GUKOL-63075 format. One record per residue (C-alpha): residue in three letters; x, y, z. Coordinates in steps of 0.1 Angstrom, whole numbers. Example, Ala and Ser with C-alpha at 12.3 -4.5 7.8 and 13.67 -1.06 7.14 Angstrom:
2
> r	east	north	up
> ala	123	-45	78
> ser	137	-11	71
END
This chain:
166
> r	east	north	up
> met	855	-668	-751
> val	824	-658	-771
> leu	840	-669	-804
> glu	838	-705	-792
> lys	800	-702	-791
> ile	798	-692	-828
> glu	781	-717	-850
> lys	794	-719	-886
> gly	759	-723	-900
> leu	754	-687	-910
> glu	788	-681	-926
> glu	786	-715	-944
> lys	752	-706	-958
> val	765	-672	-970
> gly	796	-689	-985
> asn	775	-715	-1003
> leu	753	-688	-1018
> leu	783	-667	-1029
> leu	798	-697	-1046
> arg	765	-707	-1062
> gln	760	-672	-1075
> thr	797	-668	-1084
> lys	800	-636	-1065
> lys	830	-621	-1047
> ile	829	-601	-1015
> ala	853	-578	-997
> val	848	-563	-962
> ala	859	-531	-945
> glu	856	-533	-907
> ser	862	-508	-880
> cys	847	-517	-846
> thr	847	-555	-853
> gly	884	-555	-860
> gly	883	-582	-886
> leu	858	-606	-869
> val	835	-607	-900
> ala	865	-615	-923
> his	876	-642	-898
> arg	841	-658	-897
> ile	838	-657	-935
> thr	873	-672	-940
> asn	868	-698	-913
> val	848	-718	-938
> ser	868	-741	-960
> gly	866	-730	-996
> ala	863	-693	-988
> ser	890	-684	-1013
> gly	863	-690	-1039
> tyr	844	-660	-1029
> phe	863	-639	-1003
> glu	886	-613	-1020
> ala	899	-590	-993
> gly	894	-576	-958
> phe	904	-542	-946
> val	905	-532	-909
> thr	902	-495	-911
> tyr	902	-485	-875
> ser	914	-449	-878
> asn	898	-421	-898
> lys	929	-417	-919
> ala	928	-454	-928
> lys	892	-450	-939
> glu	902	-421	-961
> arg	934	-436	-975
> cys	923	-473	-980
> leu	886	-468	-988
> ser	884	-433	-1003
> val	860	-421	-976
> pro	860	-383	-980
> glu	874	-365	-950
> ala	845	-341	-953
> ile	820	-369	-945
> ile	839	-379	-914
> lys	842	-343	-902
> ala	806	-335	-909
> lys	789	-368	-899
> gly	815	-386	-878
> ala	832	-419	-883
> val	802	-437	-869
> ser	774	-426	-892
> glu	752	-439	-921
> glu	772	-417	-945
> thr	806	-431	-935
> ala	793	-467	-935
> arg	779	-461	-970
> ser	811	-446	-983
> met	832	-474	-967
> ala	811	-501	-984
> glu	813	-484	-1018
> gly	850	-478	-1012
> val	859	-514	-1004
> arg	838	-527	-1033
> ser	857	-504	-1056
> ala	891	-510	-1041
> ala	888	-548	-1042
> gly	869	-549	-1075
> val	842	-572	-1062
> asp	804	-577	-1065
> ile	797	-571	-1029
> gly	813	-546	-1005
> leu	804	-549	-968
> ala	813	-522	-942
> ile	810	-518	-905
> thr	815	-488	-883
> gly	804	-484	-847
> ile	812	-480	-810
> ala	820	-513	-793
> gly	828	-498	-759
> pro	832	-497	-731
> gly	843	-461	-738
> gly	838	-438	-768
> gly	800	-434	-766
> thr	781	-401	-763
> asp	745	-392	-757
> glu	739	-390	-794
> lys	759	-421	-802
> pro	760	-444	-772
> val	781	-475	-769
> gly	765	-502	-791
> thr	757	-478	-820
> val	767	-496	-852
> tyr	761	-490	-889
> ile	764	-519	-914
> ala	764	-511	-951
> leu	763	-534	-981
> ala	773	-520	-1016
> val	761	-541	-1045
> pro	754	-533	-1082
> gly	718	-523	-1074
> gly	727	-498	-1047
> thr	740	-494	-1012
> phe	719	-505	-982
> val	727	-493	-946
> arg	713	-506	-914
> lys	716	-490	-880
> phe	718	-510	-848
> ser	718	-502	-810
> phe	734	-533	-794
> gln	737	-540	-757
> gly	764	-559	-739
> asp	801	-557	-734
> arg	827	-551	-761
> glu	829	-588	-772
> glu	791	-592	-772
> ile	786	-561	-793
> lys	813	-573	-818
> leu	796	-607	-820
> gln	761	-593	-825
> thr	775	-570	-852
> ser	791	-598	-870
> asp	759	-618	-869
> glu	739	-589	-883
> ala	765	-583	-910
> leu	763	-619	-922
> leu	725	-617	-921
> leu	726	-585	-943
> ile	747	-604	-968
> leu	723	-633	-967
> asp	693	-609	-972
> his	710	-597	-1004
> leu	719	-631	-1017
> glu	683	-644	-1011
> gly	668	-614	-1028
> arg	653	-597	-997
> leu	671	-563	-1002
> arg	654	-539	-1025
END
């Protein structure tokens, strides 16, 4: 199983910085199904910085739990920069935290299109200074795409905490 290969170094570094900076985080995940929340909470002491995790797999859940406007999903799709941005801002607001992280994408093996092939993923981070969104085109099977996505999500958090996001 790929999860056995995960080293805790990245999530421990994120956790230590969150504790040191006294910041709280919440996550909203779609295609990763809770993997990022699992990795963050797999570190002892995560209750000091992890507030909540939402797995909003369906469009209705994104609308209901994260206040993603139905119009955004209809116009841009569930897998889009706009939806990821709205998810991140929605989870930050819903949980009342400093940092809201959101992930939406297509892990495969089905569900891809020419415009949005399998491996298309958007990761968004909402913080007091704004919302940052990154687009990725991952390769591999479903589990590999989920793992790559979780790594990049943790790296995005790290970039913010270390002052590299502007």
